[in-house]
N, C-alpha and C positions, 0 to 999 in steps of 0.2 A: 504494500498499498505503498507506504514511502514514500518508495522508487518510483510511481504509478503520480502524486503530486510533487514532486521537483522538475518531471521532466513537464508537466505541465505546466511551471512555472518558468522554463528554460526556453520552452517554446509562445508562453504569452510575448517574455522577454523578445526573441527573432523575432514576433507579429510584432506587437508594436516599433519597432528599431523598421522596420520593410513602413512602414504602414506610416508613423509614424518620425520621419528623419527629424537631426536638429534645423528649427526657420531660423530662417535669419535675420538680422538685428542691426541694428541702425542706431549709428554710433554716431554724437554729438559730443567733443571734450575740446579744448585744450593744455596741453603741458609743455613746463618751459623749468626748463633747468638756467643756473645761470656760474662762471667762472665770481669766487668771492670778488676780484677785481671793479667788474661787472658794472658801470653804475646804473644800466637800467634795471640788469635782476638781483642786484645787491648782494648775492651769491644763495641767493632758496631758490624754492622749487614752489612750483604754481600747476595748481592748476583749476581747471572751473567745466566742470562740465550744463548737462540739460538743464539743471537744476536755476543754471544760472540766464538770469537774459541777454539773448543774442538779437543784434540789429547786423545785417548782413547791405549792402551795397555792393549792389555787381552797375558796372556801368561801360562805358566806349571813349576810352580817352584816345584813339587816334586820329594825327591830325588829317585819315580820307572819314572820316567818319561812319567808317563803314557799317556800326550796323552791329559789334559783335564784342560780350565784352571781353575785354585785357583788364581792369581795373581790379582789384576784389578788396571791397574795407567790411572788419570785424570791429564789429566793437563787443565784449565779453562782461558783465559785472553779476557780483550779488552771486550766486550759487550761495555756502556753507559758509564765504567771506568778504572780506569787506576788498579784495583784491579786485580791480578790476581793468582793461587792454586793451591794446584798439591793436588791431596788425593789419595790413597793405599788403598785395602782391598782387606786383603791377610785367607787362608786359606790351605796354605799350609800345614802347619804347626798341623792339625787335618787329616790328610790325604785324602781331598776328594773336590773334585772341588766347588767351589762357587756355592752356592745354597740356596738357600731361608729358613730366617730358625732366628732364634735368637740367637748373637755371643755377650754371659755376661763374657766371661775371657780371656783380648781382652791388647792386647799390641802394643808395635813402628814393625808392620811389618818388616825390614831390620831381626829384632834384635829377630822378635818373636821363644821362642822358642819351640819341643816339647809338641802338649797338648791348645795354644795357637793358639786365629786368631790372625788377624794381624791390623791392622788402620794406617793410617803415615795420619794427615789434616795437608799442610803449607801452611799461609798467607804470599803472595807478601817477599817472601825467609825465613819469621819466621818462625819455626820447635823447635820437641820434639829432645831434645835428648834421651828421654827416659818417657814412659808414660804407660797408662791403661786408659779406656774407657769399649765399650759397644758401637751394630750396630746392624740394623737388616733385613734385607736383605731383599726386598719384593715381588722380580725377580729380576734375572741372566736368562738370553736368553743368548746361545754360538751359531755361527755355524763355524761347525769343516770340512766343504769342500774341505779348505786350508789343506796347510803346519803348522800353527803356525792360533790357535784360533781368532776368531774374537766375538763383544760384541757386540753383535743387541738390547738388551736392559736391561738395571739394575734403579735399587731400593730400597730406601736402607734413612734409619735413623744412626743416630750415637751418639757418643755422651763422646768428648774425654777429659782428666783433662791430663796436666804436670804433672812428677814427681808425677799421685795418687792422689796429692793438690789436695783441692780444686775446686780449679778458675778452671770451664771447658767454652770447647766451643761445640755449641753446630747444626744440621742441620741436612739438609737433601738434597739425593741429585736422580735425571733422569733423563736417561736418555732413549730418543729414550722410556719410556712411554708410554703406550698408553692409555688414557683414557677410562674409557668402557659408555659409553650412558644413560643416566640414560632415565626408563623408566617413562611413563608419565603415575603415577597414578591412582587406577579405578577409583577413586573416580571425578575423572574430568573427565573419559568416562561417566558416570553415572549424571553430575553434567548437561555437554551436550547434554544426549539423551533427561534428562526429561527439558532442560531450550528447547529446538528442538518440546519437547510435546507441553509445553507450550506456546509457541510463536506459534503452530499451531492448538491449542484450540483458542486461542483470533483471529486466522485470521479468524477462522470460523463463530467465532462470531459477528467480524466488519462485512460480509461477511453479516450476515444473521440480 
């Protein structure tokens, strides 16, 4: 009888995984660390998630005014603490929309010259007059159905150095970023099938 019960438990588990695979989740958060001598981060770590207030702007800053989003600004504040921050990302001086890729020639977004991408991260009103850095866009999805672009989802990792000096600020931002479901490894299925087989054999032996 105990083998019968256990085999049914394992069967239920396998069926649950088949019928109910791990569902996708959406992530909205910004996480930042900083070196001790970085003026903006003050050597502290910061984390704000979807419990904070998020204001997002997506604009076309290109000279051609092509309607494609090449500048993104996030205002994030509140949450579980009193920290607030703004984060700018721009590609308008690269003559293309914000898109997935590595941006290694980066300066302050508001003053970026031709051929440079822009970044500007400030925390609790501490900002940089000039900076060098880099960022990697993992996802950038926009809705162009209205007169101005709307940011649907975005994900990026970034690094910023005031005046190009060694002390740095490092972080990542995810906005409505969909985490992909984790597939159940084939080994799990093989193990489950083998376990069911062994339980079946044990049950037959017990019956006999």
